[in-house]
PDB file of N, CA, C and O in Angstrom:
ATOM      1  N   UNK A   1      -3.588 -14.582  -5.359  1.00  0.00           N
ATOM      2  CA  UNK A   1      -3.637 -13.279  -4.705  1.00  0.00           C
ATOM      3  C   UNK A   1      -2.301 -12.550  -4.837  1.00  0.00           C
ATOM      4  O   UNK A   1      -2.284 -11.322  -4.918  1.00  0.00           O
ATOM      5  N   UNK A   2      -1.182 -13.276  -4.859  1.00  0.00           N
ATOM      6  CA  UNK A   2       0.118 -12.638  -4.996  1.00  0.00           C
ATOM      7  C   UNK A   2       0.185 -11.808  -6.263  1.00  0.00           C
ATOM      8  O   UNK A   2       0.707 -10.693  -6.240  1.00  0.00           O
ATOM      9  N   UNK A   3      -0.338 -12.331  -7.382  1.00  0.00           N
ATOM     10  CA  UNK A   3      -0.331 -11.577  -8.620  1.00  0.00           C
ATOM     11  C   UNK A   3      -1.072 -10.265  -8.472  1.00  0.00           C
ATOM     12  O   UNK A   3      -0.632  -9.233  -8.977  1.00  0.00           O
ATOM     13  N   UNK A   4      -2.178 -10.307  -7.793  1.00  0.00           N
ATOM     14  CA  UNK A   4      -2.968  -9.096  -7.577  1.00  0.00           C
ATOM     15  C   UNK A   4      -2.183  -8.091  -6.740  1.00  0.00           C
ATOM     16  O   UNK A   4      -2.212  -6.894  -7.028  1.00  0.00           O
ATOM     17  N   UNK A   5      -1.491  -8.552  -5.724  1.00  0.00           N
ATOM     18  CA  UNK A   5      -0.695  -7.666  -4.874  1.00  0.00           C
ATOM     19  C   UNK A   5       0.447  -7.070  -5.689  1.00  0.00           C
ATOM     20  O   UNK A   5       0.702  -5.868  -5.617  1.00  0.00           O
ATOM     21  N   UNK A   6       1.132  -7.905  -6.460  1.00  0.00           N
ATOM     22  CA  UNK A   6       2.237  -7.417  -7.288  1.00  0.00           C
ATOM     23  C   UNK A   6       1.744  -6.391  -8.305  1.00  0.00           C
ATOM     24  O   UNK A   6       2.399  -5.373  -8.532  1.00  0.00           O
ATOM     25  N   UNK A   7       0.597  -6.658  -8.911  1.00  0.00           N
ATOM     26  CA  UNK A   7       0.023  -5.711  -9.868  1.00  0.00           C
ATOM     27  C   UNK A   7      -0.329  -4.397  -9.175  1.00  0.00           C
ATOM     28  O   UNK A   7      -0.114  -3.323  -9.738  1.00  0.00           O
ATOM     29  N   UNK A   8      -0.860  -4.473  -7.976  1.00  0.00           N
ATOM     30  CA  UNK A   8      -1.217  -3.264  -7.227  1.00  0.00           C
ATOM     31  C   UNK A   8       0.025  -2.449  -6.903  1.00  0.00           C
ATOM     32  O   UNK A   8       0.013  -1.223  -7.017  1.00  0.00           O
ATOM     33  N   UNK A   9       1.095  -3.121  -6.501  1.00  0.00           N
ATOM     34  CA  UNK A   9       2.338  -2.416  -6.190  1.00  0.00           C
ATOM     35  C   UNK A   9       2.874  -1.739  -7.445  1.00  0.00           C
ATOM     36  O   UNK A   9       3.312  -0.590  -7.386  1.00  0.00           O
ATOM     37  N   UNK A  10       2.847  -2.428  -8.566  1.00  0.00           N
ATOM     38  CA  UNK A  10       3.306  -1.835  -9.821  1.00  0.00           C
ATOM     39  C   UNK A  10       2.448  -0.628 -10.205  1.00  0.00           C
ATOM     40  O   UNK A  10       2.966   0.371 -10.704  1.00  0.00           O
ATOM     41  N   UNK A  11       1.160  -0.722  -9.975  1.00  0.00           N
ATOM     42  CA  UNK A  11       0.259   0.392 -10.276  1.00  0.00           C
ATOM     43  C   UNK A  11       0.599   1.612  -9.414  1.00  0.00           C
ATOM     44  O   UNK A  11       0.598   2.744  -9.899  1.00  0.00           O
ATOM     45  N   UNK A  12       0.890   1.369  -8.134  1.00  0.00           N
ATOM     46  CA  UNK A  12       1.276   2.471  -7.255  1.00  0.00           C
ATOM     47  C   UNK A  12       2.609   3.070  -7.694  1.00  0.00           C
ATOM     48  O   UNK A  12       2.760   4.292  -7.720  1.00  0.00           O
ATOM     49  N   UNK A  13       3.569   2.227  -8.037  1.00  0.00           N
ATOM     50  CA  UNK A  13       4.875   2.722  -8.486  1.00  0.00           C
ATOM     51  C   UNK A  13       4.728   3.596  -9.727  1.00  0.00           C
ATOM     52  O   UNK A  13       5.430   4.598  -9.865  1.00  0.00           O
ATOM     53  N   UNK A  14       3.825   3.227 -10.627  1.00  0.00           N
ATOM     54  CA  UNK A  14       3.589   4.015 -11.836  1.00  0.00           C
ATOM     55  C   UNK A  14       3.048   5.402 -11.498  1.00  0.00           C
ATOM     56  O   UNK A  14       3.166   6.330 -12.298  1.00  0.00           O
ATOM     57  N   UNK A  15       2.454   5.541 -10.310  1.00  0.00           N
ATOM     58  CA  UNK A  15       1.923   6.831  -9.849  1.00  0.00           C
ATOM     59  C   UNK A  15       2.960   7.601  -9.028  1.00  0.00           C
ATOM     60  O   UNK A  15       2.669   8.677  -8.505  1.00  0.00           O
ATOM     61  N   UNK A  16       4.168   7.046  -8.916  1.00  0.00           N
ATOM     62  CA  UNK A  16       5.215   7.701  -8.143  1.00  0.00           C
ATOM     63  C   UNK A  16       5.162   7.401  -6.663  1.00  0.00           C
ATOM     64  O   UNK A  16       5.799   8.087  -5.864  1.00  0.00           O
ATOM     65  N   UNK A  17       4.409   6.385  -6.291  1.00  0.00           N
ATOM     66  CA  UNK A  17       4.277   5.995  -4.883  1.00  0.00           C
ATOM     67  C   UNK A  17       5.207   4.807  -4.623  1.00  0.00           C
ATOM     68  O   UNK A  17       5.041   3.736  -5.206  1.00  0.00           O
ATOM     69  N   UNK A  18       6.177   5.011  -3.747  1.00  0.00           N
ATOM     70  CA  UNK A  18       7.138   3.970  -3.402  1.00  0.00           C
ATOM     71  C   UNK A  18       6.499   3.020  -2.391  1.00  0.00           C
ATOM     72  O   UNK A  18       5.865   3.462  -1.434  1.00  0.00           O
ATOM     73  N   UNK A  19       6.668   1.716  -2.605  1.00  0.00           N
ATOM     74  CA  UNK A  19       6.094   0.723  -1.700  1.00  0.00           C
ATOM     75  C   UNK A  19       7.199  -0.200  -1.214  1.00  0.00           C
ATOM     76  O   UNK A  19       7.943  -0.767  -2.014  1.00  0.00           O
ATOM     77  N   UNK A  20       7.301  -0.348   0.106  1.00  0.00           N
ATOM     78  CA  UNK A  20       8.261  -1.255   0.725  1.00  0.00           C
ATOM     79  C   UNK A  20       7.494  -2.272   1.554  1.00  0.00           C
ATOM     80  O   UNK A  20       6.377  -2.010   2.000  1.00  0.00           O
ATOM     81  N   UNK A  21       8.099  -3.428   1.755  1.00  0.00           N
ATOM     82  CA  UNK A  21       7.489  -4.472   2.579  1.00  0.00           C
ATOM     83  C   UNK A  21       8.315  -4.616   3.847  1.00  0.00           C
ATOM     84  O   UNK A  21       9.539  -4.743   3.799  1.00  0.00           O
ATOM     85  N   UNK A  22       7.631  -4.595   4.973  1.00  0.00           N
ATOM     86  CA  UNK A  22       8.269  -4.817   6.267  1.00  0.00           C
ATOM     87  C   UNK A  22       7.845  -6.208   6.730  1.00  0.00           C
ATOM     88  O   UNK A  22       6.764  -6.372   7.295  1.00  0.00           O
ATOM     89  N   UNK A  23       8.698  -7.215   6.491  1.00  0.00           N
ATOM     90  CA  UNK A  23       8.320  -8.593   6.847  1.00  0.00           C
ATOM     91  C   UNK A  23       8.098  -8.755   8.351  1.00  0.00           C
ATOM     92  O   UNK A  23       8.738  -8.095   9.170  1.00  0.00           O
ATOM     93  N   UNK A  24       7.183  -9.644   8.682  1.00  0.00           N
ATOM     94  CA  UNK A  24       6.873  -9.914  10.081  1.00  0.00           C
ATOM     95  C   UNK A  24       6.854 -11.418  10.313  1.00  0.00           C
ATOM     96  O   UNK A  24       6.229 -12.167   9.562  1.00  0.00           O
ATOM     97  N   UNK A  25       7.540 -11.847  11.353  1.00  0.00           N
ATOM     98  CA  UNK A  25       7.494 -13.261  11.748  1.00  0.00           C
ATOM     99  C   UNK A  25       6.284 -13.539  12.638  1.00  0.00           C
ATOM    100  O   UNK A  25       5.937 -14.698  12.866  1.00  0.00           O
ATOM    101  N   UNK A  26       5.646 -12.494  13.138  1.00  0.00           N
ATOM    102  CA  UNK A  26       4.562 -12.636  14.098  1.00  0.00           C
ATOM    103  C   UNK A  26       3.175 -12.557  13.464  1.00  0.00           C
ATOM    104  O   UNK A  26       2.184 -12.886  14.116  1.00  0.00           O
ATOM    105  N   UNK A  27       3.088 -12.133  12.223  1.00  0.00           N
ATOM    106  CA  UNK A  27       1.792 -11.974  11.577  1.00  0.00           C
ATOM    107  C   UNK A  27       1.983 -11.587  10.132  1.00  0.00           C
ATOM    108  O   UNK A  27       3.051 -11.815   9.565  1.00  0.00           O
ATOM    109  N   UNK A  28       0.972 -11.009   9.529  1.00  0.00           N
ATOM    110  CA  UNK A  28       1.081 -10.622   8.122  1.00  0.00           C
ATOM    111  C   UNK A  28       2.124  -9.521   7.916  1.00  0.00           C
ATOM    112  O   UNK A  28       2.351  -8.692   8.798  1.00  0.00           O
ATOM    113  N   UNK A  29       2.748  -9.528   6.744  1.00  0.00           N
ATOM    114  CA  UNK A  29       3.688  -8.476   6.391  1.00  0.00           C
ATOM    115  C   UNK A  29       2.961  -7.141   6.317  1.00  0.00           C
ATOM    116  O   UNK A  29       1.779  -7.081   5.979  1.00  0.00           O
ATOM    117  N   UNK A  30       3.673  -6.084   6.633  1.00  0.00           N
ATOM    118  CA  UNK A  30       3.138  -4.738   6.552  1.00  0.00           C
ATOM    119  C   UNK A  30       3.782  -4.051   5.356  1.00  0.00           C
ATOM    120  O   UNK A  30       4.995  -4.131   5.161  1.00  0.00           O
ATOM    121  N   UNK A  31       2.973  -3.385   4.569  1.00  0.00           N
ATOM    122  CA  UNK A  31       3.454  -2.627   3.419  1.00  0.00           C
ATOM    123  C   UNK A  31       3.492  -1.158   3.813  1.00  0.00           C
ATOM    124  O   UNK A  31       2.572  -0.655   4.458  1.00  0.00           O
ATOM    125  N   UNK A  32       4.557  -0.475   3.421  1.00  0.00           N
ATOM    126  CA  UNK A  32       4.693   0.950   3.714  1.00  0.00           C
ATOM    127  C   UNK A  32       4.757   1.683   2.383  1.00  0.00           C
ATOM    128  O   UNK A  32       5.638   1.430   1.562  1.00  0.00           O
ATOM    129  N   UNK A  33       3.824   2.583   2.184  1.00  0.00           N
ATOM    130  CA  UNK A  33       3.763   3.374   0.952  1.00  0.00           C
ATOM    131  C   UNK A  33       4.198   4.793   1.262  1.00  0.00           C
ATOM    132  O   UNK A  33       3.771   5.389   2.251  1.00  0.00           O
ATOM    133  N   UNK A  34       5.055   5.324   0.401  1.00  0.00           N
ATOM    134  CA  UNK A  34       5.494   6.704   0.531  1.00  0.00           C
ATOM    135  C   UNK A  34       4.984   7.478  -0.675  1.00  0.00           C
ATOM    136  O   UNK A  34       5.395   7.226  -1.807  1.00  0.00           O
ATOM    137  N   UNK A  35       4.094   8.415  -0.423  1.00  0.00           N
ATOM    138  CA  UNK A  35       3.515   9.235  -1.491  1.00  0.00           C
ATOM    139  C   UNK A  35       4.562  10.234  -1.988  1.00  0.00           C
ATOM    140  O   UNK A  35       5.536  10.508  -1.287  1.00  0.00           O
ATOM    141  N   UNK A  36       4.368  10.773  -3.182  1.00  0.00           N
ATOM    142  CA  UNK A  36       5.325  11.744  -3.717  1.00  0.00           C
ATOM    143  C   UNK A  36       5.553  12.954  -2.798  1.00  0.00           C
ATOM    144  O   UNK A  36       6.628  13.555  -2.825  1.00  0.00           O
ATOM    145  N   UNK A  37       4.553  13.314  -1.987  1.00  0.00           N
ATOM    146  CA  UNK A  37       4.718  14.455  -1.078  1.00  0.00           C
ATOM    147  C   UNK A  37       5.444  14.078   0.214  1.00  0.00           C
ATOM    148  O   UNK A  37       5.652  14.930   1.077  1.00  0.00           O
ATOM    149  N   UNK A  38       5.833  12.797   0.353  1.00  0.00           N
ATOM    150  CA  UNK A  38       6.584  12.346   1.526  1.00  0.00           C
ATOM    151  C   UNK A  38       5.737  11.703   2.604  1.00  0.00           C
ATOM    152  O   UNK A  38       6.285  11.110   3.534  1.00  0.00           O
ATOM    153  N   UNK A  39       4.421  11.798   2.512  1.00  0.00           N
ATOM    154  CA  UNK A  39       3.567  11.139   3.497  1.00  0.00           C
ATOM    155  C   UNK A  39       3.759   9.631   3.404  1.00  0.00           C
ATOM    156  O   UNK A  39       3.864   9.074   2.311  1.00  0.00           O
ATOM    157  N   UNK A  40       3.803   8.974   4.570  1.00  0.00           N
ATOM    158  CA  UNK A  40       3.962   7.524   4.618  1.00  0.00           C
ATOM    159  C   UNK A  40       2.764   6.897   5.302  1.00  0.00           C
ATOM    160  O   UNK A  40       2.233   7.425   6.279  1.00  0.00           O
ATOM    161  N   UNK A  41       2.347   5.746   4.761  1.00  0.00           N
ATOM    162  CA  UNK A  41       1.207   5.017   5.314  1.00  0.00           C
ATOM    163  C   UNK A  41       1.538   3.539   5.367  1.00  0.00           C
ATOM    164  O   UNK A  41       2.207   3.015   4.477  1.00  0.00           O
ATOM    165  N   UNK A  42       1.071   2.863   6.411  1.00  0.00           N
ATOM    166  CA  UNK A  42       1.275   1.418   6.473  1.00  0.00           C
ATOM    167  C   UNK A  42      -0.063   0.709   6.395  1.00  0.00           C
ATOM    168  O   UNK A  42      -1.088   1.224   6.840  1.00  0.00           O
ATOM    169  N   UNK A  43      -0.031  -0.491   5.815  1.00  0.00           N
ATOM    170  CA  UNK A  43      -1.261  -1.239   5.594  1.00  0.00           C
ATOM    171  C   UNK A  43      -0.919  -2.687   5.302  1.00  0.00           C
ATOM    172  O   UNK A  43       0.232  -3.015   5.014  1.00  0.00           O
ATOM    173  N   UNK A  44      -1.921  -3.553   5.375  1.00  0.00           N
ATOM    174  CA  UNK A  44      -1.762  -4.973   5.063  1.00  0.00           C
ATOM    175  C   UNK A  44      -2.063  -5.214   3.583  1.00  0.00           C
ATOM    176  O   UNK A  44      -2.686  -4.380   2.926  1.00  0.00           O
ATOM    177  N   UNK A  45      -1.622  -6.347   3.072  1.00  0.00           N
ATOM    178  CA  UNK A  45      -1.837  -6.694   1.667  1.00  0.00           C
ATOM    179  C   UNK A  45      -3.314  -6.676   1.298  1.00  0.00           C
ATOM    180  O   UNK A  45      -3.671  -6.269   0.192  1.00  0.00           O
ATOM    181  N   UNK A  46      -4.165  -7.108   2.203  1.00  0.00           N
ATOM    182  CA  UNK A  46      -5.599  -7.145   1.904  1.00  0.00           C
ATOM    183  C   UNK A  46      -6.148  -5.758   1.587  1.00  0.00           C
ATOM    184  O   UNK A  46      -7.100  -5.627   0.818  1.00  0.00           O
ATOM    185  N   UNK A  47      -5.554  -4.728   2.173  1.00  0.00           N
ATOM    186  CA  UNK A  47      -5.979  -3.360   1.896  1.00  0.00           C
ATOM    187  C   UNK A  47      -5.633  -2.995   0.457  1.00  0.00           C
ATOM    188  O   UNK A  47      -6.424  -2.359  -0.241  1.00  0.00           O
ATOM    189  N   UNK A  48      -4.438  -3.406   0.020  1.00  0.00           N
ATOM    190  CA  UNK A  48      -4.035  -3.159  -1.375  1.00  0.00           C
ATOM    191  C   UNK A  48      -5.037  -3.757  -2.343  1.00  0.00           C
ATOM    192  O   UNK A  48      -5.467  -3.109  -3.297  1.00  0.00           O
ATOM    193  N   UNK A  49      -5.403  -5.003  -2.083  1.00  0.00           N
ATOM    194  CA  UNK A  49      -6.339  -5.702  -2.961  1.00  0.00           C
ATOM    195  C   UNK A  49      -7.694  -4.998  -2.963  1.00  0.00           C
ATOM    196  O   UNK A  49      -8.289  -4.797  -4.022  1.00  0.00           O
ATOM    197  N   UNK A  50      -8.179  -4.626  -1.789  1.00  0.00           N
ATOM    198  CA  UNK A  50      -9.484  -3.956  -1.701  1.00  0.00           C
ATOM    199  C   UNK A  50      -9.464  -2.617  -2.445  1.00  0.00           C
ATOM    200  O   UNK A  50     -10.400  -2.296  -3.177  1.00  0.00           O
ATOM    201  N   UNK A  51      -8.398  -1.843  -2.254  1.00  0.00           N
ATOM    202  CA  UNK A  51      -8.312  -0.559  -2.947  1.00  0.00           C
ATOM    203  C   UNK A  51      -8.288  -0.763  -4.463  1.00  0.00           C
ATOM    204  O   UNK A  51      -8.912  -0.003  -5.204  1.00  0.00           O
ATOM    205  N   UNK A  52      -7.574  -1.779  -4.918  1.00  0.00           N
ATOM    206  CA  UNK A  52      -7.504  -2.055  -6.354  1.00  0.00           C
ATOM    207  C   UNK A  52      -8.893  -2.427  -6.887  1.00  0.00           C
ATOM    208  O   UNK A  52      -9.322  -1.911  -7.919  1.00  0.00           O
ATOM    209  N   UNK A  53      -9.587  -3.315  -6.187  1.00  0.00           N
ATOM    210  CA  UNK A  53     -10.919  -3.747  -6.602  1.00  0.00           C
ATOM    211  C   UNK A  53     -11.893  -2.568  -6.602  1.00  0.00           C
ATOM    212  O   UNK A  53     -12.738  -2.455  -7.490  1.00  0.00           O
ATOM    213  N   UNK A  54     -11.769  -1.696  -5.606  1.00  0.00           N
ATOM    214  CA  UNK A  54     -12.677  -0.548  -5.480  1.00  0.00           C
ATOM    215  C   UNK A  54     -12.307   0.622  -6.392  1.00  0.00           C
ATOM    216  O   UNK A  54     -13.027   1.620  -6.437  1.00  0.00           O
ATOM    217  N   UNK A  55     -11.182   0.508  -7.126  1.00  0.00           N
ATOM    218  CA  UNK A  55     -10.753   1.593  -7.997  1.00  0.00           C
ATOM    219  C   UNK A  55     -10.203   2.788  -7.242  1.00  0.00           C
ATOM    220  O   UNK A  55     -10.243   3.910  -7.745  1.00  0.00           O
ATOM    221  N   UNK A  56      -9.690   2.560  -6.041  1.00  0.00           N
ATOM    222  CA  UNK A  56      -9.177   3.647  -5.204  1.00  0.00           C
ATOM    223  C   UNK A  56      -7.691   3.488  -4.918  1.00  0.00           C
ATOM    224  O   UNK A  56      -7.203   3.958  -3.890  1.00  0.00           O
ATOM    225  N   UNK A  57      -6.966   2.830  -5.821  1.00  0.00           N
ATOM    226  CA  UNK A  57      -5.548   2.564  -5.597  1.00  0.00           C
ATOM    227  C   UNK A  57      -4.736   3.787  -6.022  1.00  0.00           C
ATOM    228  O   UNK A  57      -4.200   3.856  -7.128  1.00  0.00           O
ATOM    229  N   UNK A  58      -4.666   4.752  -5.096  1.00  0.00           N
ATOM    230  CA  UNK A  58      -3.925   5.987  -5.307  1.00  0.00           C
ATOM    231  C   UNK A  58      -3.574   6.565  -3.938  1.00  0.00           C
ATOM    232  O   UNK A  58      -3.932   5.995  -2.907  1.00  0.00           O
ATOM    233  N   UNK A  59      -2.875   7.695  -3.933  1.00  0.00           N
ATOM    234  CA  UNK A  59      -2.436   8.287  -2.669  1.00  0.00           C
ATOM    235  C   UNK A  59      -3.614   8.618  -1.753  1.00  0.00           C
ATOM    236  O   UNK A  59      -3.535   8.394  -0.545  1.00  0.00           O
ATOM    237  N   UNK A  60      -4.699   9.144  -2.310  1.00  0.00           N
ATOM    238  CA  UNK A  60      -5.861   9.486  -1.480  1.00  0.00           C
ATOM    239  C   UNK A  60      -6.480   8.232  -0.879  1.00  0.00           C
ATOM    240  O   UNK A  60      -6.862   8.233   0.292  1.00  0.00           O
ATOM    241  N   UNK A  61      -6.584   7.174  -1.655  1.00  0.00           N
ATOM    242  CA  UNK A  61      -7.125   5.913  -1.148  1.00  0.00           C
ATOM    243  C   UNK A  61      -6.264   5.330  -0.055  1.00  0.00           C
ATOM    244  O   UNK A  61      -6.777   4.824   0.943  1.00  0.00           O
ATOM    245  N   UNK A  62      -4.938   5.397  -0.237  1.00  0.00           N
ATOM    246  CA  UNK A  62      -4.032   4.912   0.805  1.00  0.00           C
ATOM    247  C   UNK A  62      -4.187   5.699   2.092  1.00  0.00           C
ATOM    248  O   UNK A  62      -4.197   5.132   3.185  1.00  0.00           O
ATOM    249  N   UNK A  63      -4.309   7.015   1.951  1.00  0.00           N
ATOM    250  CA  UNK A  63      -4.451   7.876   3.133  1.00  0.00           C
ATOM    251  C   UNK A  63      -5.699   7.500   3.925  1.00  0.00           C
ATOM    252  O   UNK A  63      -5.679   7.502   5.156  1.00  0.00           O
ATOM    253  N   UNK A  64      -6.777   7.181   3.227  1.00  0.00           N
ATOM    254  CA  UNK A  64      -8.020   6.834   3.916  1.00  0.00           C
ATOM    255  C   UNK A  64      -7.976   5.440   4.523  1.00  0.00           C
ATOM    256  O   UNK A  64      -8.598   5.197   5.557  1.00  0.00           O
ATOM    257  N   UNK A  65      -7.239   4.508   3.883  1.00  0.00           N
ATOM    258  CA  UNK A  65      -7.287   3.111   4.289  1.00  0.00           C
ATOM    259  C   UNK A  65      -6.148   2.683   5.218  1.00  0.00           C
ATOM    260  O   UNK A  65      -6.227   1.623   5.839  1.00  0.00           O
ATOM    261  N   UNK A  66      -5.116   3.476   5.317  1.00  0.00           N
ATOM    262  CA  UNK A  66      -3.934   3.073   6.089  1.00  0.00           C
ATOM    263  C   UNK A  66      -4.260   2.928   7.564  1.00  0.00           C
ATOM    264  O   UNK A  66      -5.152   3.595   8.089  1.00  0.00           O
ATOM    265  N   UNK A  67      -3.517   2.041   8.227  1.00  0.00           N
ATOM    266  CA  UNK A  67      -3.666   1.841   9.666  1.00  0.00           C
ATOM    267  C   UNK A  67      -3.414   3.146  10.393  1.00  0.00           C
ATOM    268  O   UNK A  67      -4.207   3.566  11.235  1.00  0.00           O
ATOM    269  N   UNK A  68      -2.312   3.777  10.062  1.00  0.00           N
ATOM    270  CA  UNK A  68      -1.939   5.047  10.682  1.00  0.00           C
ATOM    271  C   UNK A  68      -0.786   5.628   9.880  1.00  0.00           C
ATOM    272  O   UNK A  68      -0.021   4.879   9.272  1.00  0.00           O
ATOM    273  N   UNK A  69      -0.648   6.949   9.866  1.00  0.00           N
ATOM    274  CA  UNK A  69       0.543   7.512   9.237  1.00  0.00           C
ATOM    275  C   UNK A  69       1.768   7.084  10.019  1.00  0.00           C
ATOM    276  O   UNK A  69       1.734   7.039  11.249  1.00  0.00           O
ATOM    277  N   UNK A  70       2.846   6.771   9.326  1.00  0.00           N
ATOM    278  CA  UNK A  70       4.076   6.376  10.017  1.00  0.00           C
ATOM    279  C   UNK A  70       5.038   7.542  10.015  1.00  0.00           C
ATOM    280  O   UNK A  70       4.979   8.419   9.153  1.00  0.00           O
ATOM    281  N   UNK A  71       5.919   7.538  10.990  1.00  0.00           N
ATOM    282  CA  UNK A  71       6.899   8.634  11.113  1.00  0.00           C
ATOM    283  C   UNK A  71       8.003   8.494  10.096  1.00  0.00           C
ATOM    284  O   UNK A  71       8.911   9.324  10.052  1.00  0.00           O
TER     285      UNK A  71
END
């Protein structure tokens, strides 16, 4: 699964979407994606994988799947 996550992150970076990881000792790591327009979204790794499988790994897909927009 790590390879799939890494591939998804690389795919987002190729689209100009910056992805950072916010490590958590209490649960799964949270990924924060920053779209080229500055919008930020947070999500779990499983969301990345699902978006990739569904062919929706882009800014619009992130906007729909993210937990919530982050400040």
